[in-house]
MDAnalysis code that builds the backbone (N, CA, C; Angstrom):
import MDAnalysis as mda
import numpy as np

u = mda.Universe.empty(546, n_residues=182, atom_resindex=np.repeat(np.arange(182), 3), trajectory=True)
u.add_TopologyAttr("name", ["N", "CA", "C"] * 182)
u.add_TopologyAttr("resid", np.arange(1, 183))
u.add_TopologyAttr("resname", ["MET", "SER", "ASN", "ILE", "ILE", "VAL", "VAL", "PHE", "PRO", "LYS", "ARG", "GLU", "ASN", "ALA", "VAL", "ASN", "ILE", "ARG", "ASN", "SER", "LEU", "VAL", "ARG", "ALA", "GLY", "ILE", "GLU", "VAL", "SER", "ALA", "VAL", "CYS", "LEU", "THR", "GLY", "ALA", "LYS", "VAL", "LEU", "GLN", "TYR", "ALA", "ASP", "ASN", "TRP", "ASN", "ASP", "GLY", "ILE", "VAL", "VAL", "CYS", "GLY", "TYR", "ARG", "PHE", "GLN", "ASP", "MET", "GLN", "TYR", "THR", "ASP", "LEU", "ARG", "GLU", "SER", "LEU", "PRO", "ASP", "THR", "PHE", "ASP", "MET", "LEU", "LEU", "VAL", "ALA", "SER", "ALA", "ASP", "LYS", "TRP", "MET", "ASP", "GLY", "LEU", "PRO", "ASP", "GLY", "VAL", "VAL", "GLY", "LEU", "PRO", "LEU", "PRO", "ILE", "LYS", "VAL", "TYR", "ASP", "LEU", "VAL", "ASN", "THR", "VAL", "GLU", "MET", "ILE", "GLN", "GLN", "THR", "GLN", "SER", "ARG", "LYS", "ARG", "ARG", "LYS", "ARG", "ARG", "GLU", "THR", "ILE", "ARG", "LYS", "ARG", "ASP", "ASP", "SER", "GLN", "ARG", "LYS", "ILE", "ILE", "ASP", "GLN", "ALA", "LYS", "ALA", "LEU", "LEU", "ILE", "GLU", "ARG", "ASN", "ASN", "MET", "SER", "GLU", "GLU", "GLU", "ALA", "HIS", "ARG", "TYR", "LEU", "GLN", "LYS", "SER", "SER", "MET", "GLU", "SER", "GLY", "THR", "ASN", "MET", "LEU", "GLU", "THR", "ALA", "GLN", "MET", "VAL", "LEU", "THR", "ILE", "MET", "ASN", "GLU"])
u.atoms.positions = np.array([
    [0.639, -0.994, 0.058],
    [0.110, -0.165, -0.068],
    [0.502, 1.258, 0.105],
    [0.670, 2.089, -0.939],
    [1.541, 3.071, -0.950],
    [1.254, 4.209, -0.005],
    [2.153, 5.316, 0.554],
    [1.675, 5.984, 1.470],
    [1.358, 7.212, 1.001],
    [-0.029, 8.017, 1.542],
    [-0.161, 8.951, 0.717],
    [-0.193, 10.265, 2.073],
    [0.694, 11.428, 1.240],
    [0.847, 12.901, 1.581],
    [-0.216, 13.855, 1.164],
    [-0.951, 14.326, 1.771],
    [-1.802, 15.748, 1.228],
    [-0.888, 16.672, 2.072],
    [-0.454, 17.564, 0.750],
    [0.159, 19.058, 1.059],
    [-0.578, 20.118, 0.395],
    [-0.891, 20.770, 1.106],
    [-1.278, 22.262, 0.534],
    [-1.036, 23.414, 1.168],
    [-0.785, 24.627, 0.780],
    [-0.678, 26.045, 2.209],
    [-1.473, 26.084, 2.770],
    [-2.975, 25.830, 2.572],
    [-3.983, 26.010, 3.648],
    [-4.355, 24.903, 4.139],
    [-4.008, 24.591, 5.633],
    [-4.683, 23.699, 6.260],
    [-6.074, 23.562, 6.018],
    [-6.942, 23.706, 5.637],
    [-8.259, 23.818, 5.346],
    [-8.364, 23.015, 4.351],
    [-7.559, 23.095, 3.306],
    [-7.725, 22.719, 2.016],
    [-7.584, 21.314, 2.196],
    [-5.782, 20.907, 2.793],
    [-5.248, 19.904, 2.956],
    [-6.825, 18.761, 3.561],
    [-7.563, 19.144, 4.857],
    [-7.898, 18.607, 5.726],
    [-9.100, 18.000, 5.021],
    [-9.657, 19.063, 4.166],
    [-10.546, 18.800, 3.264],
    [-10.492, 17.441, 2.230],
    [-9.224, 17.484, 1.717],
    [-8.834, 16.611, 0.589],
    [-8.467, 15.096, 1.411],
    [-7.684, 15.463, 2.350],
    [-7.481, 14.252, 3.399],
    [-8.924, 13.582, 3.718],
    [-10.340, 13.936, 4.141],
    [-11.250, 13.583, 4.550],
    [-12.092, 13.121, 3.499],
    [-11.756, 13.584, 2.292],
    [-12.498, 13.128, 0.999],
    [-11.931, 11.617, 0.971],
    [-10.938, 11.762, 0.830],
    [-10.116, 10.298, 0.713],
    [-10.270, 9.224, 1.743],
    [-10.360, 9.652, 2.766],
    [-10.670, 8.773, 4.043],
    [-11.629, 8.141, 3.955],
    [-12.752, 9.267, 3.586],
    [-14.103, 8.859, 3.609],
    [-14.514, 7.604, 2.257],
    [-13.417, 7.796, 1.315],
    [-14.081, 6.843, 0.535],
    [-13.258, 5.344, 0.449],
    [-12.285, 5.693, 1.764],
    [-11.555, 4.034, 2.348],
    [-10.363, 3.757, 2.056],
    [-9.654, 5.057, 1.484],
    [-8.253, 5.441, 1.086],
    [-7.303, 6.261, 2.381],
    [-6.271, 5.324, 3.109],
    [-5.808, 5.791, 4.131],
    [-4.257, 7.374, 3.951],
    [-4.727, 7.780, 4.476],
    [-4.003, 9.346, 4.339],
    [-2.585, 8.727, 5.510],
    [-1.590, 8.964, 4.989],
    [-0.185, 8.587, 5.694],
    [-0.007, 10.062, 6.592],
    [-0.298, 10.919, 5.796],
    [0.141, 12.615, 6.398],
    [-0.535, 13.280, 5.835],
    [-0.663, 14.701, 6.693],
    [-1.355, 15.998, 5.833],
    [-0.357, 17.176, 6.252],
    [0.815, 17.815, 5.758],
    [1.274, 18.970, 5.972],
    [0.980, 20.152, 5.032],
    [1.721, 21.185, 5.515],
    [1.750, 22.236, 4.611],
    [2.709, 22.676, 3.962],
    [3.903, 22.100, 4.236],
    [5.277, 22.700, 3.210],
    [5.780, 21.226, 2.815],
    [6.942, 21.754, 1.628],
    [7.493, 20.651, 0.898],
    [8.288, 20.107, 1.671],
    [9.313, 20.947, 2.353],
    [10.108, 20.360, 3.453],
    [9.396, 18.933, 4.434],
    [8.281, 19.323, 4.732],
    [7.853, 18.195, 5.603],
    [7.423, 17.105, 4.659],
    [7.054, 17.231, 3.581],
    [6.808, 16.197, 2.696],
    [8.216, 15.351, 2.389],
    [9.261, 15.693, 2.383],
    [10.696, 15.390, 1.981],
    [11.004, 14.794, 3.148],
    [10.912, 15.125, 4.492],
    [11.116, 14.462, 6.034],
    [10.512, 13.249, 5.563],
    [8.902, 13.387, 5.392],
    [8.060, 11.826, 4.836],
    [9.007, 10.775, 4.324],
    [8.835, 11.574, 3.166],
    [9.606, 10.138, 1.996],
    [10.776, 9.672, 2.485],
    [11.840, 10.835, 3.072],
    [12.961, 9.804, 3.719],
    [12.858, 8.644, 4.540],
    [11.634, 8.178, 5.078],
    [11.154, 7.287, 5.863],
    [10.416, 6.154, 4.680],
    [9.828, 6.654, 3.958],
    [9.069, 5.508, 3.203],
    [9.477, 5.222, 1.551],
    [9.701, 3.952, 1.458],
    [9.878, 3.388, 0.138],
    [9.029, 4.270, -1.300],
    [7.962, 4.036, -0.887],
    [7.421, 4.677, -1.930],
    [5.927, 5.589, -1.428],
    [5.068, 6.414, -2.278],
    [4.208, 7.157, -1.933],
    [3.542, 8.047, -3.109],
    [2.395, 8.620, -2.633],
    [1.695, 9.302, -3.540],
    [1.801, 10.783, -2.715],
    [1.856, 11.938, -3.756],
    [2.193, 13.185, -2.860],
    [0.600, 13.674, -3.429],
    [-0.115, 14.212, -3.091],
    [-1.349, 14.902, -3.280],
    [-1.394, 16.437, -2.861],
    [-1.272, 17.766, -3.846],
    [-0.681, 18.860, -3.806],
    [-1.623, 19.548, -4.601],
    [-1.460, 21.079, -4.291],
    [-1.397, 22.061, -4.985],
    [-0.542, 22.439, -5.855],
    [-0.625, 23.212, -6.368],
    [0.816, 23.997, -7.124],
    [2.066, 24.649, -6.527],
    [1.717, 25.420, -5.373],
    [2.713, 26.190, -4.584],
    [2.044, 26.113, -3.187],
    [3.479, 25.590, -2.226],
    [3.295, 25.268, -1.088],
    [3.957, 26.607, -0.376],
    [4.163, 26.981, 1.206],
    [4.754, 27.986, 2.059],
    [6.170, 27.979, 1.193],
    [6.962, 26.944, 1.174],
    [8.271, 26.914, 0.968],
    [8.962, 26.717, -0.044],
    [8.053, 25.930, -1.301],
    [8.467, 25.877, -2.943],
    [7.382, 25.628, -3.780],
    [7.464, 25.519, -4.735],
    [6.308, 24.792, -5.838],
    [6.609, 23.749, -6.093],
    [5.360, 23.007, -6.993],
    [5.271, 21.564, -6.893],
    [6.425, 20.887, -7.723],
    [6.921, 21.546, -8.820],
    [8.080, 21.280, -9.447],
    [9.269, 21.032, -8.983],
    [9.471, 21.975, -7.904],
    [10.741, 21.812, -6.919],
    [10.939, 20.768, -6.333],
    [9.617, 20.202, -5.815],
    [9.141, 19.136, -4.612],
    [9.241, 17.842, -5.724],
    [8.853, 17.700, -6.942],
    [8.945, 16.969, -7.679],
    [9.942, 16.324, -7.718],
    [11.200, 17.449, -8.065],
    [12.803, 16.975, -8.300],
    [13.398, 16.373, -7.001],
    [12.640, 16.587, -5.800],
    [13.869, 16.264, -4.833],
    [12.968, 14.890, -4.370],
    [11.818, 14.502, -4.525],
    [11.333, 13.381, -4.329],
    [12.058, 12.321, -4.978],
    [12.262, 10.987, -4.275],
    [12.406, 9.897, -4.973],
    [11.816, 9.300, -6.092],
    [12.422, 8.954, -6.911],
    [11.518, 8.220, -8.282],
    [10.359, 7.455, -8.039],
    [10.194, 6.480, -6.752],
    [9.395, 5.760, -6.247],
    [8.130, 6.955, -5.849],
    [8.328, 8.065, -5.729],
    [7.108, 8.372, -5.697],
    [6.297, 9.269, -6.739],
    [5.321, 9.342, -6.858],
    [3.947, 10.058, -7.905],
    [3.565, 11.329, -7.061],
    [3.151, 11.727, -8.217],
    [2.668, 13.074, -7.404],
    [1.339, 13.375, -8.200],
    [0.309, 13.816, -7.614],
    [-1.297, 14.111, -8.146],
    [-0.969, 15.652, -7.775],
    [-1.089, 16.425, -9.035],
    [-1.098, 18.114, -8.956],
    [-2.410, 18.407, -8.931],
    [-3.355, 19.045, -7.872],
    [-4.634, 19.402, -8.079],
    [-4.746, 21.278, -8.323],
    [-4.467, 21.371, -9.547],
    [-4.512, 22.872, -10.042],
    [-5.633, 23.463, -10.799],
    [-5.853, 24.332, -11.415],
    [-6.633, 24.828, -12.238],
    [-5.630, 24.785, -13.543],
    [-6.354, 24.262, -14.670],
    [-5.379, 23.770, -15.732],
    [-4.617, 24.455, -16.364],
    [-4.616, 25.952, -16.437],
    [-3.678, 26.789, -16.951],
    [-2.233, 27.056, -16.467],
    [-2.166, 26.354, -15.008],
    [-0.706, 26.058, -14.422],
    [-0.301, 25.069, -14.854],
    [-0.436, 24.124, -15.424],
    [-0.027, 23.004, -16.528],
    [-0.273, 22.618, -17.498],
    [-0.356, 23.753, -18.347],
    [-1.102, 23.338, -19.656],
    [0.423, 23.239, -20.383],
    [1.674, 23.672, -20.212],
    [2.869, 23.396, -20.796],
    [3.389, 21.597, -20.734],
    [2.453, 21.395, -19.894],
    [2.815, 19.767, -19.712],
    [3.311, 19.491, -18.546],
    [3.350, 18.315, -17.713],
    [3.800, 17.739, -16.383],
    [5.424, 17.113, -16.199],
    [5.930, 17.415, -15.046],
    [6.853, 16.453, -15.761],
    [6.783, 15.244, -15.178],
    [7.522, 14.218, -15.423],
    [7.457, 12.670, -15.262],
    [7.316, 12.512, -13.632],
    [6.270, 11.542, -13.617],
    [5.951, 11.224, -12.063],
    [4.542, 12.202, -11.702],
    [4.088, 13.336, -12.222],
    [3.201, 14.003, -11.927],
    [1.840, 13.944, -12.758],
    [0.658, 13.703, -12.228],
    [-0.293, 13.368, -12.795],
    [-1.470, 14.897, -12.613],
    [-2.221, 15.639, -13.006],
    [-2.781, 16.591, -12.944],
    [-4.204, 16.453, -12.874],
    [-4.846, 17.067, -12.204],
    [-6.560, 17.314, -12.043],
    [-6.552, 18.660, -11.653],
    [-7.615, 18.908, -12.565],
    [-8.141, 20.209, -12.882],
    [-9.094, 20.736, -11.920],
    [-8.750, 22.012, -11.513],
    [-9.912, 22.505, -10.358],
    [-11.318, 22.983, -11.300],
    [-12.285, 23.120, -10.746],
    [-12.529, 22.389, -9.741],
    [-12.775, 21.073, -9.653],
    [-12.333, 20.336, -7.956],
    [-12.070, 19.162, -8.156],
    [-13.149, 18.378, -7.767],
    [-13.845, 17.279, -8.515],
    [-14.481, 16.357, -7.667],
    [-14.041, 15.340, -7.002],
    [-14.947, 14.805, -6.214],
    [-14.493, 13.792, -5.440],
    [-14.216, 12.695, -6.113],
    [-15.117, 12.305, -6.957],
    [-15.008, 10.931, -7.761],
    [-13.696, 11.114, -8.397],
    [-13.488, 12.144, -8.941],
    [-12.188, 12.013, -10.198],
    [-11.034, 11.793, -9.228],
    [-10.886, 12.567, -7.793],
    [-9.634, 12.503, -6.892],
    [-9.785, 11.290, -6.455],
    [-11.093, 10.523, -6.208],
    [-10.688, 9.031, -5.714],
    [-10.073, 7.886, -6.772],
    [-10.406, 8.320, -7.608],
    [-10.312, 7.255, -8.918],
    [-9.190, 7.943, -9.322],
    [-8.050, 8.579, -9.284],
    [-7.056, 8.969, -9.844],
    [-6.192, 8.440, -9.043],
    [-6.346, 8.626, -7.639],
    [-5.315, 7.983, -6.444],
    [-5.500, 6.606, -6.600],
    [-6.505, 5.790, -6.616],
    [-6.839, 4.318, -6.954],
    [-6.146, 4.175, -7.836],
    [-6.163, 5.103, -9.001],
    [-5.103, 4.364, -10.638],
    [-3.585, 4.589, -10.416],
    [-3.536, 5.611, -9.543],
    [-1.667, 5.679, -9.044],
    [-1.338, 4.789, -8.249],
    [-2.296, 4.266, -7.156],
    [-1.632, 3.335, -6.292],
    [-1.716, 1.770, -7.164],
    [-2.520, 1.438, -8.237],
    [-2.428, 0.354, -8.772],
    [-1.354, 0.354, -9.937],
    [-0.795, 1.623, -10.144],
    [0.140, 1.907, -11.274],
    [1.684, 1.584, -10.070],
    [1.799, 1.931, -9.386],
    [2.748, 1.659, -8.114],
    [2.616, 0.446, -7.427],
    [1.684, -0.372, -7.529],
    [1.713, -1.587, -7.245],
    [2.187, -2.653, -8.247],
    [1.918, -2.396, -9.373],
    [2.355, -2.936, -10.688],
    [3.947, -2.699, -10.897],
    [4.509, -1.954, -10.628],
    [5.852, -1.342, -10.358],
    [6.693, -2.064, -9.607],
    [6.082, -1.991, -8.209],
    [6.837, -2.916, -7.136],
    [6.454, -4.479, -7.727],
    [5.867, -4.889, -8.135],
    [5.690, -6.307, -8.615],
    [7.029, -6.779, -9.479],
    [7.128, -5.248, -10.413],
    [8.234, -5.885, -11.522],
    [9.363, -5.816, -11.066],
    [9.723, -4.760, -9.737],
    [10.983, -4.725, -9.377],
    [11.193, -6.019, -8.241],
    [10.399, -6.601, -7.823],
    [10.479, -7.610, -7.429],
    [10.952, -9.104, -8.172],
    [10.591, -8.954, -9.141],
    [10.754, -9.894, -10.561],
    [11.899, -9.653, -11.275],
    [12.480, -8.571, -10.944],
    [13.685, -8.354, -11.990],
    [14.796, -8.889, -10.835],
    [14.582, -8.683, -9.258],
    [15.471, -8.903, -8.164],
    [15.793, -10.494, -8.388],
    [14.364, -11.214, -8.645],
    [14.627, -12.810, -8.512],
    [14.992, -13.492, -9.768],
    [15.143, -12.332, -10.281],
    [15.490, -12.745, -11.851],
    [17.058, -12.551, -11.921],
    [18.390, -13.367, -11.642],
    [19.362, -12.868, -11.343],
    [19.916, -13.831, -12.855],
    [20.773, -13.019, -13.483],
    [21.683, -13.944, -14.494],
    [22.598, -14.606, -13.351],
    [23.670, -15.424, -14.088],
    [24.238, -16.555, -13.862],
    [25.792, -15.661, -13.222],
    [25.922, -14.568, -13.809],
    [27.203, -14.347, -12.566],
    [26.863, -13.314, -11.745],
    [25.427, -13.186, -11.671],
    [25.149, -12.201, -10.033],
    [25.213, -13.559, -9.499],
    [24.074, -15.293, -9.549],
    [24.275, -16.159, -8.938],
    [25.398, -16.816, -8.463],
    [26.409, -16.477, -9.454],
    [27.357, -17.227, -8.663],
    [28.658, -16.440, -8.021],
    [28.297, -14.971, -8.201],
    [28.707, -13.870, -7.060],
    [28.011, -14.300, -5.335],
    [27.006, -14.483, -5.802],
    [26.304, -14.637, -4.332],
    [26.655, -16.225, -3.601],
    [26.797, -17.168, -4.885],
    [27.451, -18.684, -4.140],
    [28.852, -18.487, -3.885],
    [29.582, -17.832, -4.134],
    [30.789, -17.438, -3.666],
    [31.156, -16.617, -2.220],
    [29.933, -15.851, -2.335],
    [30.141, -15.503, -0.924],
    [29.594, -16.192, 0.074],
    [28.408, -17.006, -0.411],
    [28.000, -18.062, 0.525],
    [28.864, -19.012, 0.840],
    [29.784, -19.320, -0.285],
    [30.871, -20.644, 0.088],
    [32.081, -20.206, 1.362],
    [31.861, -19.084, 0.891],
    [33.275, -17.783, 1.896],
    [32.714, -18.246, 3.435],
    [31.503, -17.717, 3.811],
    [30.793, -17.821, 4.840],
    [30.868, -18.868, 5.201],
    [30.499, -20.182, 4.730],
    [30.458, -21.016, 4.891],
    [32.043, -21.694, 5.408],
    [32.924, -21.665, 4.364],
    [34.046, -22.071, 5.067],
    [34.471, -21.100, 6.160],
    [34.684, -19.978, 6.277],
    [35.385, -19.234, 7.622],
    [34.603, -19.361, 8.472],
    [33.258, -19.455, 8.377],
    [32.511, -18.922, 9.691],
    [31.546, -20.252, 10.160],
    [32.055, -21.466, 9.332],
    [31.543, -22.752, 9.891],
    [29.720, -22.311, 9.578],
    [29.510, -22.009, 8.631],
    [27.830, -21.852, 8.703],
    [27.189, -23.241, 7.629],
    [26.041, -23.107, 7.634],
    [25.652, -24.341, 6.672],
    [25.043, -23.360, 5.818],
    [24.758, -23.855, 4.737],
    [24.578, -22.857, 3.337],
    [23.037, -22.458, 3.440],
    [22.211, -22.894, 4.403],
    [20.809, -21.981, 4.642],
    [21.345, -20.984, 5.400],
    [22.049, -21.293, 6.426],
    [22.746, -20.088, 7.438],
    [23.378, -18.752, 6.474],
    [24.285, -19.413, 5.690],
    [24.784, -18.324, 4.917],
    [24.059, -17.483, 3.910],
    [22.848, -18.580, 3.561],
    [22.023, -17.753, 2.749],
    [21.268, -16.690, 3.777],
    [20.776, -17.056, 4.644],
    [20.171, -16.311, 5.927],
    [20.915, -15.043, 6.207],
    [22.337, -15.131, 6.027],
    [22.876, -14.125, 7.083],
    [23.182, -12.941, 5.459],
    [23.260, -13.007, 4.501],
    [23.018, -12.560, 3.273],
    [21.706, -11.801, 3.268],
    [20.821, -12.185, 3.461],
    [19.377, -11.608, 3.469],
    [19.523, -10.922, 4.368],
    [19.291, -11.234, 5.755],
    [19.469, -10.168, 6.668],
    [20.568, -9.048, 6.720],
    [21.570, -9.372, 6.415],
    [22.502, -7.881, 6.278],
    [22.043, -7.391, 5.029],
    [21.686, -7.819, 4.046],
    [21.221, -7.099, 2.574],
    [19.726, -6.356, 2.900],
    [18.665, -6.741, 3.835],
    [18.069, -5.900, 4.199],
    [17.897, -4.635, 5.437],
    [19.137, -4.727, 6.393],
    [19.640, -4.308, 7.292],
    [20.505, -2.825, 6.862],
    [21.242, -3.272, 5.850],
    [22.086, -2.179, 5.120],
    [21.235, -1.390, 4.037],
    [20.187, -1.985, 3.547],
    [19.443, -1.259, 2.816],
    [20.340, -1.502, 1.275],
    [20.560, -2.681, 1.199],
    [21.141, -2.726, -0.359],
    [20.791, -4.344, -0.988],
    [20.703, -4.673, -2.058],
    [20.170, -5.688, -2.609],
    [20.958, -6.864, -2.247],
    [21.013, -8.166, -2.385],
    [21.649, -9.158, -1.981],
    [22.627, -9.524, -3.014],
    [22.794, -9.115, -4.005],
    [23.931, -9.100, -4.794],
    [25.007, -8.011, -4.269],
    [24.697, -6.892, -3.776],
    [25.652, -5.933, -3.257],
    [26.620, -6.345, -2.141],
    [25.032, -6.994, -1.382],
    [25.864, -7.597, 0.290],
    [27.134, -8.643, -0.448],
    [26.496, -9.796, -1.228],
    [27.930, -10.847, -1.452],
    [28.951, -10.133, -1.794],
    [28.680, -8.810, -2.652],
    [30.116, -8.641, -3.273],
    [30.684, -7.778, -2.381],
    [30.069, -7.003, -1.043],
    [30.784, -6.396, -0.125],
    [31.254, -7.822, 0.563],
    [30.918, -8.738, 1.097],
    [31.259, -9.914, 1.672],
    [32.517, -10.380, 1.362],
    [32.457, -10.324, 0.006],
    [33.608, -11.191, -0.611],
    [34.873, -10.216, -0.617],
    [34.664, -8.730, -0.807],
    [35.547, -7.445, -0.880],
    [36.127, -7.586, 0.473],
    [35.475, -7.694, 1.724],
    [36.492, -7.711, 3.177],
    [36.600, -8.560, 3.580],
    [35.931, -10.132, 3.110],
    [36.688, -11.493, 3.674],
    [37.643, -11.842, 2.952],
    [38.447, -11.035, 1.531],
    [39.086, -11.646, 0.810],
    [40.445, -10.682, 0.793],
    [40.301, -9.684, 1.912],
    [41.279, -8.564, 2.165],
    [42.175, -9.429, 2.970],
])
């Protein structure tokens, strides 16, 4: 499930959007007034959707989009003349006046797109080529030899280390090989 952040310069607008989404059964993770606060939340989450207006107290939506990770999408709620020239990648526009039906459907569409992207990322992680498998197997063999681990323990160690360090298993295996071969 995507984390949804609602950000508008006026608290009442942000709360109204949040309430509309919550009434439709969509969980909203945060409501804020500044782009800086959005970036703080984004640092803690893997992905999400930012529902926002054109301008906040500290920046415009384009500045925020540039600063957000690629795994975050943005739903811009603003008059169409603000984005007639086109929208940046990762931004979907919804013209004012806003209809709750359109808001809910657009957020659900973005959530489904993000879900497909997450599945695709997981599948590419699972589909390792032979050279990548070989590196992971070498790291496991080194752990088995030097630390008297079973194959299963070595595999679990690599998995746990990769999750704790925020790297993928291949990168963790490369680190193990580098450190233990010195």
